[in-house]
Structure formats: structure tokens, C-alpha cells
C-alpha positions in Angstrom: -32.4 26.0 75.9 -29.3 27.6 74.4 -25.8 26.5 75.3 -25.3 29.5 77.6 -28.9 29.9 78.7 -29.8 31.1 82.2 -33.1 29.7 83.4 -34.6 30.1 86.9 -37.3 27.6 88.0 -39.9 29.2 90.3 -43.1 28.0 92.0 -44.5 27.0 95.3 -43.0 24.3 97.5 -44.2 20.9 96.1 -45.0 22.3 92.6 -42.4 20.0 91.0 -39.3 22.2 90.5 -36.8 19.6 91.8 -38.5 16.8 89.9 -38.3 18.8 86.6 -34.6 19.6 87.3 -33.9 15.9 87.9 -35.6 14.9 84.7 -33.6 17.4 82.7 -30.4 16.1 84.4 -31.5 12.5 83.4 -31.6 11.4 87.0 -35.3 10.4 86.8 -37.4 9.6 83.8 -40.7 11.2 82.7 -43.8 9.0 82.5 -44.4 10.2 78.9 -42.8 12.5 76.4 -39.1 12.9 75.9 -36.2 15.2 76.8 -33.6 15.8 74.0 -30.0 16.5 74.9 -27.1 17.2 72.5 -24.6 14.3 72.3 -21.5 14.3 74.5 -23.0 17.1 76.6 -21.9 16.9 80.3 -24.6 17.8 82.8 -23.7 18.6 86.4 -26.4 18.4 89.1 -26.4 19.7 92.6 -29.0 18.2 94.9 -30.5 19.7 98.1 -29.3 16.8 100.2 -25.8 16.7 101.6 -23.7 13.8 100.2 -21.7 11.5 102.5 -18.0 12.3 102.5 -15.1 10.8 104.6 -11.5 9.7 104.3 -10.2 12.7 102.4 -8.9 16.1 103.2 -11.0 19.0 101.9 -8.7 19.9 99.0 -8.3 16.3 97.9 -12.0 15.7 98.1 -12.6 18.7 95.8 -10.0 17.6 93.3 -11.6 14.2 93.3 -14.3 15.8 91.0 -11.7 15.6 88.2 -11.6 11.7 88.4 -11.6 11.2 84.6 -8.9 13.8 84.1 -6.8 12.3 86.8 -7.0 8.9 85.1 -6.0 10.7 81.9 -3.0 12.2 83.7 -2.1 8.8 85.0 -2.1 7.6 81.4 0.2 10.5 80.5 2.7 9.2 83.1 2.5 5.7 81.6 3.1 7.0 78.1 6.0 9.1 79.1 7.5 6.0 80.8 7.1 4.1 77.6 8.9 6.8 75.6 11.8 6.8 78.1 12.5 3.1 77.5 11.4 2.8 73.8 13.2 5.3 71.6 12.0 4.0 68.2 9.7 1.6 66.5 5.9 1.3 66.2 5.3 1.4 70.0 7.3 4.6 70.3 5.3 6.2 67.4 2.0 5.1 68.9 2.8 6.3 72.4 4.0 9.6 71.0 0.7 10.2 69.1 -1.4 9.2 72.1 0.6 11.4 74.4 -0.1 14.4 72.1 -3.8 13.7 72.3 -3.7 13.2 76.1 -1.8 16.4 76.7 -4.2 18.3 74.4 -7.2 17.1 76.4 -5.6 17.9 79.7 -4.7 21.4 78.5 -8.2 21.9 77.1 -9.7 21.2 80.6 -7.0 23.3 82.4 -6.0 20.2 84.4 -2.6 21.7 85.5 -4.3 24.7 87.1 -6.8 22.5 88.9 -5.4 22.9 92.4 -5.2 26.7 92.3 -8.8 26.8 90.8 -10.0 24.4 93.5 -8.5 26.6 96.2 -10.1 29.7 94.7 -13.5 28.0 94.6 -13.3 26.9 98.2 -12.2 30.3 99.4 -15.0 32.0 97.4 -17.5 29.6 99.1 -16.3 30.6 102.6 -13.6 28.1 103.5 -10.3 29.2 105.0 -6.8 28.0 104.2 -6.8 26.0 107.5 -9.9 24.1 106.3 -8.1 22.7 103.2 -6.2 20.2 105.4 -9.2 19.1 107.4 -10.9 15.8 107.0 -14.3 16.3 105.2 -15.9 14.0 107.8 -15.5 16.8 110.4 -17.8 19.1 108.5 -21.6 19.4 109.0 -24.2 18.6 106.4 -24.5 22.3 105.4 -20.8 22.6 104.9 -20.6 19.4 102.9 -23.2 21.0 100.5 -20.7 23.8 99.9 -18.0 21.2 99.2 -20.3 19.4 96.7 -20.9 22.8 95.0 -17.2 23.5 94.8 -16.6 20.0 93.2 -19.4 20.6 90.7 -18.0 24.0 89.7 -14.5 22.6 89.4 -15.6 19.9 87.0 -17.0 22.7 84.6 -19.9 20.7 83.0 -21.6 22.1 79.9 -24.8 22.6 81.9 -25.2 23.3 85.6 -28.4 22.0 87.3 -28.5 23.7 90.7 -31.2 22.9 93.2 -31.1 25.7 95.8 -27.3 26.3 95.7 -27.4 29.3 98.1 -29.1 27.4 101.0 -25.9 27.1 103.1 -24.0 30.2 101.9 -23.6 33.4 103.8 -24.1 36.7 102.0 -20.4 37.1 101.0 -20.4 33.6 99.5 -23.7 34.3 97.7 -22.3 37.4 96.2 -19.2 35.5 95.1 -21.2 32.7 93.6 -23.4 35.2 91.7 -20.4 36.7 90.0 -19.0 33.3 89.2 -22.2 32.1 87.6 -22.7 35.3 85.7 -19.4 34.6 83.9 -19.9 30.9 83.6 -19.4 29.8 80.0 -22.0 27.0 80.1 -25.8 26.8 80.5 -27.5 27.1 83.9 -30.9 25.9 85.2 -31.4 26.7 88.9 -33.9 26.6 91.7 -33.5 29.3 94.3 -35.6 31.1 96.9 -33.2 34.2 96.7 -34.8 36.7 94.4 -31.7 38.9 94.2 -29.7 35.8 93.2 -32.3 34.9 90.5 -32.4 38.5 89.2 -28.6 38.6 88.9 -28.0 35.2 87.4 -31.0 34.3 85.2 -32.5 35.9 82.1 -35.5 33.6 81.7 -37.9 32.4 84.3 -40.0 29.3 84.1 -42.9 29.0 86.5 -43.9 25.5 87.6 -47.6 25.4 88.7 -50.5 23.0 88.5 -48.6 20.5 86.5 -47.6 23.0 83.8 -44.8 25.3 83.0 -45.0 28.9 81.8 -42.0 30.8 80.5 -41.3 34.5 81.0 -38.4 36.6 79.8 -36.1 38.2 82.4 -35.3 37.5 86.0 -37.6 37.0 89.0 -38.6 40.7 89.4 -39.6 40.9 85.7 -41.4 37.6 86.0 -43.7 39.1 88.8 -44.6 42.0 86.5 -45.2 39.9 83.4 -47.2 37.3 85.3 -49.6 39.9 86.6 -49.9 41.4 83.1 -50.5 38.0 81.6 -53.1 37.2 84.2 -54.9 40.5 83.6 -54.8 40.0 79.9 -56.2 36.4 80.1 -58.8 37.5 82.6 -59.9 40.3 80.2 -60.0 38.0 77.2 -62.1 35.4 79.2 -64.5 38.0 80.5 -64.9 39.5 77.0 -65.6 36.1 75.5 -68.1 35.4 78.3 -69.9 38.6 77.5 -70.0 37.8 73.8 -71.3 34.3 74.5 -74.0 35.6 76.8 -75.1 38.1 74.1 -75.3 35.4 71.5 -77.2 33.1 73.9 -79.6 35.9 74.8 -80.3 36.5 71.1 -80.9 32.8 70.5 -83.2 32.5 73.5 -85.1 35.7 72.5 -85.8 34.8 68.8 -85.6 31.0 68.8 -89.3 30.6 68.1 -89.8 33.5 65.7 -90.0 32.2 62.1 -88.8 35.5 60.7 -85.6 35.2 62.7 -84.9 31.5 62.0 -81.9 32.2 59.7 -80.4 34.6 62.1 -80.9 32.2 65.0 -79.2 29.4 63.1 -76.4 31.7 62.2 -75.8 32.6 65.8 -76.0 28.9 66.9 -73.3 28.1 64.3 -71.3 31.1 65.5 -71.6 29.8 69.1 -70.4 26.3 68.1 -67.3 27.7 66.4 -66.2 29.7 69.5 -63.2 28.0 71.2 -64.1 28.4 74.8 -61.4 30.0 77.0 -60.8 28.7 80.5 -60.8 31.2 83.4 -57.1 31.9 84.2 -56.0 30.5 87.5 -55.7 33.2 90.1 -52.3 34.2 91.5 -52.2 32.6 94.9 -52.3 35.1 97.7 -50.6 33.6 100.8 -52.2 33.7 104.2 -51.2 36.7 106.3 -49.6 36.5 109.7 -51.4 38.4 112.5 -49.4 38.8 115.7 -51.3 38.5 119.1 -51.5 41.9 120.9 -48.7 42.6 123.4 -47.6 45.4 125.8 -45.0 47.9 124.5 -42.4 47.2 127.2 -39.6 49.5 128.3 -38.0 52.0 126.0 -34.6 50.3 126.4 -35.1 46.7 125.3 -31.6 45.4 125.8 -28.5 46.8 127.3 -25.1 45.1 127.2 -22.2 46.6 129.1 -18.6 45.4 128.9 -19.7 42.0 127.6 -17.1 39.3 127.1 -17.9 35.9 125.6 -15.3 33.1 125.3 -15.5 29.4 124.5 -12.4 28.0 126.1 -9.5 29.9 124.5 -11.7 31.2 121.7 -12.7 34.8 122.3 -15.9 35.8 120.4 -16.6 39.2 122.1 -14.2 41.4 124.0 -16.0 44.0 126.1 -18.7 45.2 123.8 -21.4 47.8 124.8 -24.7 47.7 123.1 -28.1 49.3 123.7 -31.2 48.5 121.6 -34.3 50.6 121.9 -37.9 49.9 121.4 -39.1 49.7 117.7 -35.6 49.1 116.3 -35.1 47.0 113.1 -31.6 45.6 113.3 -29.7 43.1 111.2 -26.6 41.3 112.5 -24.2 40.7 109.7 -20.8 39.1 109.3 -19.2 36.0 107.8 -20.0 32.5 109.0 -18.4 32.0 112.4 -18.1 35.8 113.2 -20.5 35.5 116.2 -23.9 36.5 114.9 -25.7 33.5 116.5 -23.7 34.0 119.6 -24.9 37.6 119.9 -28.5 36.4 119.5 -28.0 33.9 122.3 -26.5 36.6 124.5 -29.5 38.9 123.9 -31.9 36.1 124.4 -30.2 35.0 127.6 -29.7 31.5 126.1 -25.9 31.7 126.8 -24.1 32.9 129.9 -21.7 35.9 129.7 -18.1 35.3 130.4 -17.9 38.8 131.8 -20.0 42.0 131.7 -23.7 42.7 132.2 -26.9 42.1 130.3 -30.0 44.1 131.2 -33.5 43.3 129.9 -35.9 46.2 129.9 -39.0 46.0 132.2 -42.0 44.4 130.5 -39.9 43.2 127.5 -40.9 39.8 126.2 -38.3 38.5 123.7 -39.3 35.7 121.3 -36.1 33.8 120.2 -36.0 31.7 117.1 -33.0 29.4 116.2 -32.7 26.4 114.0 -32.1 24.0 116.9 -35.5 24.9 118.6 -37.0 22.1 116.5 -35.4 19.6 119.0 -37.8 20.8 121.7 -41.0 19.9 119.7 -43.4 17.2 120.9 -43.0 14.5 118.2 -46.2 12.7 119.2 -48.6 15.6 118.6 -49.8 17.0 115.3 -48.6 20.2 113.7 -51.9 21.9 114.5 -51.9 20.6 118.1 -48.3 21.7 118.7 -49.0 25.3 117.7 -52.5 25.5 119.3 -51.3 24.5 122.8 -48.9 27.5 122.8 -50.6 30.1 120.7 -51.6 33.1 122.9 -54.9 34.8 122.2 -55.2 33.5 118.6 -58.4 32.1 117.1 -58.5 28.8 115.3 -58.6 30.6 112.0 -55.6 32.7 112.9 -53.7 29.6 113.9 -54.4 27.9 110.6 -53.6 31.1 108.7 -50.2 31.2 110.5 -49.5 27.6 109.6 -50.5 28.3 106.0 -48.0 31.2 105.9 -45.4 28.7 107.2 -46.3 26.4 104.2 -48.5 23.9 106.1 -51.8 23.7 104.3 -54.8 21.4 104.1 -54.2 17.9 105.6 -50.6 18.8 106.4 -51.7 20.5 109.7 -52.7 17.0 110.9 -49.3 15.5 110.3 -47.5 14.1 113.3 -44.5 16.2 114.2 -42.3 13.1 114.3 -42.7 12.5 110.5 -41.8 16.0 109.5 -38.5 16.8 107.8 -35.9 19.0 109.5 -37.0 22.0 107.4 -40.7 21.5 108.3 -39.9 21.3 112.0 -37.9 24.5 111.8 -40.9 26.2 110.1 -43.2 24.9 112.9 -40.8 26.3 115.5 -40.8 29.7 113.8 -44.6 29.6 113.8 -44.6 28.9 117.6 -42.3 32.0 118.2 -44.6 34.2 116.1 -47.7 33.0 118.0 -46.5 34.2 121.4 -47.3 37.6 122.9 -43.7 38.9 122.3 -42.8 42.6 121.9 -39.3 41.8 120.7 -38.3 39.2 118.1 -34.8 37.7 117.9 -34.8 35.7 114.7 -31.7 33.7 113.7 -32.0 32.8 110.0 -35.8 32.5 110.0 -36.0 32.3 106.2 -33.8 29.2 105.7 -36.6 26.8 104.9 -39.1 29.3 103.3 -39.9 29.8 99.7 -40.1 33.3 98.2 -43.8 33.6 98.8 -43.5 32.6 102.4 -40.5 35.0 102.9 -42.6 37.8 101.5 -45.4 36.9 103.9 -43.0 37.0 106.8 -41.5 40.3 105.6 -45.0 41.9 105.5 -45.7 40.6 109.0 -42.5 41.9 110.4 -43.1 45.3 108.8 -46.4 45.5 110.7 -45.0 44.1 114.0 -45.1 46.9 116.5 -42.2 45.8 118.6 -38.4 45.4 118.1 -36.8 43.1 115.6 -33.2 41.8 115.6 -32.5 39.4 112.7 -29.8 37.3 111.2 -30.6 36.5 107.6 -28.7 35.8 104.3 -31.7 37.1 102.3 -30.6 40.5 101.1 -34.0 41.5 99.8 -35.5 41.0 103.3 -32.7 42.9 104.9 -33.1 45.8 102.5 -36.8 46.0 102.9 -37.0 45.5 106.7 -34.0 46.9 108.6 -33.0 50.4 109.4 -29.7 49.5 111.2 -27.0 47.0 110.6 -24.5 45.7 113.2 -21.4 44.1 111.8 -19.9 41.5 114.1 -16.5 40.0 114.0 -13.0 40.1 115.5 -14.5 40.5 119.0 -16.4 43.7 118.2 -19.8 44.9 117.0 -19.9 48.0 114.8 -23.1 49.8 114.0 -24.2 51.3 110.7 -27.4 53.2 110.0 -29.5 52.2 107.0 -30.4 49.0 105.3 -28.1 46.4 103.9 -27.2 48.1 100.6 -26.6 51.4 102.5 -24.3 49.5 104.8 -22.3 48.1 101.8 -22.1 51.5 100.3 -20.7 53.0 103.5 -18.2 50.1 103.8 -17.1 50.7 100.2 -16.8 54.4 100.7 -14.7 53.9 103.9 -12.4 51.4 102.0 -11.8 53.9 99.3 -10.9 56.6 101.9 -14.2 58.6 101.9 -17.6 58.3 103.4 -18.8 58.6 106.9 -17.4 56.3 109.6 -19.8 54.2 111.6 -21.0 55.9 114.8 -19.2 55.0 118.0 -22.4 55.2 120.0 -24.0 51.8 120.7 -27.5 53.2 121.3 -30.0 52.0 118.8 -33.0 54.2 118.1 -35.7 53.5 115.6 -35.3 56.2 113.0 -32.2 57.8 114.5 -29.6 58.7 111.9 -26.9 60.8 110.4 -29.4 63.7 109.9 -32.9 64.4 110.7 -34.2 61.8 108.3 -31.8 59.1 109.5 -29.9 59.2 106.2 -26.4 60.4 105.1 -25.9 63.2 102.5 -24.8 60.6 100.0 -28.0 58.6 100.6 -30.1 61.7 100.2 -28.4 62.5 96.8 -29.0 58.9 95.8 -32.6 59.1 96.8 -33.1 62.4 94.9 -31.6 60.9 91.8 -33.8 57.8 92.3 -36.9 60.0 92.6 -36.0 61.8 89.4 -35.6 58.4 87.6 -39.0 57.4 89.0 -40.6 60.6 87.7 -39.1 60.0 84.3 -40.3 56.4 84.3 -43.7 57.5 85.4 -43.9 60.0 82.5 -42.8 57.3 80.0 -45.1 54.8 81.6 -48.0 57.3 81.2 -47.1 57.8 77.5 -47.0 54.0 77.1 -50.3 53.6 78.7 -51.9 56.2 76.4 -50.5 54.5 73.4 -51.6 51.1 74.6 -55.1 52.4 75.2 -55.2 53.8 71.7 -54.0 50.5 70.1 -56.3 48.3 72.2 -59.2 50.6 71.4 -58.4 50.2 67.7 -58.2 46.4 68.0 -61.5 46.2 69.9 -63.3 48.3 67.3 -61.9 46.3 64.3 -62.6 43.0 66.0 -66.2 44.1 66.6 -66.5 45.0 62.9 -64.9 41.7 61.8 -67.3 39.8 64.1 -70.2 41.5 62.4 -68.8 40.6 59.0 -68.3 37.0 60.1 -72.0 36.9 61.1 -73.0 38.4 57.7 -70.8 36.0 55.7 -72.2 33.0 57.6 -75.8 33.9 56.6 -77.4 31.5 54.0 -77.3 32.8 50.4 -74.7 35.4 51.4 -73.5 35.8 47.8 -77.0 35.9 46.3 -78.4 38.4 48.8 -75.5 40.8 49.1 -74.4 42.6 45.9 -71.4 43.9 47.9 -70.3 40.4 49.0 -66.8 40.7 47.4 -66.2 44.1 49.0 -67.2 42.7 52.3 -64.7 39.8 51.9 -61.9 42.2 51.0 -62.8 44.3 54.0 -62.8 41.2 56.2 -59.3 40.3 55.0 -58.0 43.8 55.4 -59.3 44.0 58.9 -57.4 40.8 59.7 -54.2 42.3 58.5 -54.8 45.6 60.4 -55.6 43.7 63.7 -52.4 41.7 63.3 -50.4 44.9 62.7 -51.8 46.5 65.8 -51.0 43.4 67.9 -47.4 43.6 66.6 -47.3 47.3 67.5 -48.7 46.4 71.0 -46.0 43.8 71.4 -43.2 46.2 70.5 -44.7 48.8 72.9 -44.6 46.3 75.7 -41.0 45.4 74.9 -39.9 49.0 75.2 -42.1 49.9 78.2 -40.3 50.9 81.4 -40.5 48.4 84.2 -43.2 48.8 86.9 -42.1 49.3 90.5 
């Protein structure tokens, strides 16, 4: 790995990503082999578990990451004190020289700007100026993870080892962290279940699977393309070799007992022995699908909030909002941490009383509400399978197991007692219970927090097929872009509606901030597919889509040209390899030089074919490098 390398570790839960990260960080040792690190290299590691913190204010706790530099600064003060009292002599000269070295080291590590840098890091990660003076013991585990991340970034190690650094960050903080890491001068190895984050930060992807690692160039999206291409190439090579072996074995079986063919049979047997057998490539795991139990459609108007006020003591969260959500809507609630997204979910679900105003639930509407704290209501004495089975409505045993598989419970894990599950596992089981009911409306508050990328994709596909209404809070930008058609921004007591997915919402916000664009609509009626024009898209969006379609057509044309060139090259390789295999067979025959007057010409031809095949493979490699990405 280069000094400024950017590597993303990917793989299923339990594949060994965190273990590999710990070994690289020298926190655990491999059973065999070795890991080589440059001398005097500082490696910083961020674990998934929140560290214990207490006794310091937030800013002081963050600055504590500079412990060695603070000791060095204390030594600076001692040396300056010596120089004040000793104006000459050897002690003065020694202190003066040492002070120069100390000041140089402090300057090199930007020690005297540490406080302003610490504040900038904390603000970027979502803390307020009021938080700086709070005792760290007041913060939850998730918030302490953000503090640990700020401390690590402030220490500026040569290499950052980050195990799911985005887990407790809202979208704004993720965007900030992305930008920070893109410009970070050192190397980075990270584990993340956020594909946008991986695409933005990394330029190499290492897949951890079945006890092995496989490296791919590019970020996560490119990895998916290259992994599929690699699988298809390995499968084709394996199938081709199997066909070749079967032909040779058939020849041997057919002519084994014919004396006139004895030499040929022996030649084929030797040829068979020399073949290095390929293993069939492991298939790309396809996750179980989620099938929702059938449910009635319910009323056209799913929720209606009128003049809703919500306060917690003197804290006002909502001040007289009106909101109507109609059947089939796909809505994301967005806003910074503490803006009121979870409160809105509770109000819609009827899990919190209104301070004032009215909430109306449509006739026949059956909302399914998921929140992280639902795990507290699980029966800790039953098994995972038993807990889901007793509440699944109209689902077969196979469908129940498939749903558990989609929530990352497979094999014997479904027989685990709920009481021994981790917090993340219990949250996944709670989500499975919500999905197993006959709901025609889903209220999902951060459902992807404990899911890997494959499980997120499974949930996304299920929600796309879900016939009812979906209101979701999520920090996963890919899911929001692929699923929702409307965005509600909450904060400062209000709820503002924007049409489109998350990226379109950001574009409209940016346009409004620069003095252009279309203002969000005042109407609080949410209709599936309703929009600024007949297609539910603004003029700007249509222009963007037309430009994107043109780019797609150009890419399709280039992709077609690339495919034709690849077909020509692969055809040439196949033909030459076939000829070379025939020459190999001929050259392996007994008395080849005696029986073949053209033996030397055949050998020259054999060598020439080898060079031609190598050249064509190089040409194929260059072609793949320049090929446009697949969609």
C-alpha cells in the first residue's frame, strides 16, 4: 500500500474485514505470515465500539489526542524557564539547542493551531459550540464514537484505519467527512457499508471472502462491475477447460485398446496429466429476497396532520405544521441530528402525543413502525426464528427463513436465543418483525443502521416492490436516491416539502441558495408521482435527464464498439490457442524430430503463436482499461 493509498475493505458480515483491519493496525497478530510496516509509521485505528470517556469537557477530551505533543510543549516551557535563569554556559547552550528542536517539532505538527483545528473537526462532525463545554460523560455511545473519530483525525497519523466511521453520522457529517478524507495527506484503509462514501473516498477495493482477499481497482461501484466480469471470465475459462478435458478423456476411452492408436493415446494421457486443473469460481452470493404478506390498500389519504404542535417542556420541535400523505408515496425525512425526524415518525405512528393539533389516520391504514428502541420489547427467552414466527402474518416457513436471511440471520443463527444477540442483531430482528406484518404503510426510522451493503440492497428492492406507502429516515444516500420521490426537510419547527429524490433535493437547495431555482411547494399534500410538471420533475431536472440520456447513448455506442473489438480479439486468441494446442500435441509425439521433416518450422510457429497470443491479451487488457463503465 502506498503512503497515500485509499483502500476500501468489502465483504459480507463475518467475512473478516474488522479482523484484517486490526492485524494491519497491529492490534492483533496473524497466526502465520507477516505484515511489514515502515519504521516510525504512526497508524491510527477507529474501532466500532464506543470508548469510555468521562471527566473532561468535549474540547479538552479532543485535544487529549495530542498527548505526546502536549508533553513536548510542557518541555518547551521548562526549557524557556531554564533560559530565563541561565544566560550563559553549557546548560544555556544545551537548552537553547533542545528548544530549537522542540519548537521545530511542534511547528511541524501544527500544535499551535490545534484548538482551532479541533473545533473545526467537531463542528464538521455535527457538534455545536455549546457542546464544546459539555462533559463527555453526558454523551451517548454513538456520540462518543464521533468524539473518538475527531480525536483520531486531530492526531493526523500516517495511516488511518477506520472501521465503519460513518455509523453514527448524519448525512451532512458524512458529506463533510468525505471531503476531509479525500484531501487527507496520509493513507486510508476503511470498512464502510455506505457505497457513496466508498466511491468518493477509495480508489482500490479489497474483497474479503472465504478466507481470501481479492483486489480490484476503483471504488465500490467499479468493484461490482469488475467482480462480475472476473467471475464470468473465470467461469468461461473453467468451462472451456472442462470441455477440453472431456474431449481428451473421450479420445482416450475410445482408442485405449487400439494398438494403432497407442502412441496417440499415450500422448493424450501425458497432455491430460500436464493440465493444471482450474477450480470452479465461487458464485456471487445472491441474498434472499423479502416478500411482504398481502394487505388491503387502505384509504387514499394515509395520514393527515393539521396545526400540529410538539413540545418537550420548553423545547419546541414543531409549531403548527400541516401535512397530508397519500397512498403510494415514497417520502424521506431529512435534516440534521436533533431536527425532529424521529419525533415526526413518532407523531405519524401515534407513538407520541401531540401538544396541540390533530392527527388523522386513514380508514384501513395499517402502519408498521420501526425504531431502534423496538429491540427492547423482544422476548429474550425465545429464539430468533421463534420470535419472528409468532408474529409473521400469512408467511410460510420458507418465507420467514428467507426474511431472516435477508436480515443477516442464516443457518444455525436462527436458533440463537434473543437474549444473547448483540444490539445490532436485535435491531435487525425488530426490523424483520415489522416487515412480516400485513402493513400497508411503513414508517422506518433508520432501518439500515445495522445492515451491510448487500442487506441494504435487498431491503431497497423489497421497498421498491412494496405496494403501500413508505416514509423513511435514513443516512444512506444511495437508498434515498433510488427509493424516494419526495423529501421533507424538518427543522426549526417546520416541515418543508421538495419533489424528487435526495440529489434533486440538494440541487434545489443549492439553486435557491444561489438565488435561482424553484421554491419548495407550499402545499403539504403528498401524492405519489405528483410534481412540478406532468412527469413530476422540474425543467432543470428534465434538462439534466436529457443530457444524461445523451451520455448514456454515447456510452452505449462506445460500449458496442468495445464489445465488437473484444469479440474480434477473443476470437483470435481462441483460434491461436487451438492451433497451439494442436502443435503441443504434435510436439509431444514420440520421435517428433524423426517423423516430421518440418519440425523446426513447427517449433518456430509454436513460439510465434505464443508471442501473438500474449500481444492479443495485452490488447484486450488495454481495451478493458479504456472501456466505458457499465450501468
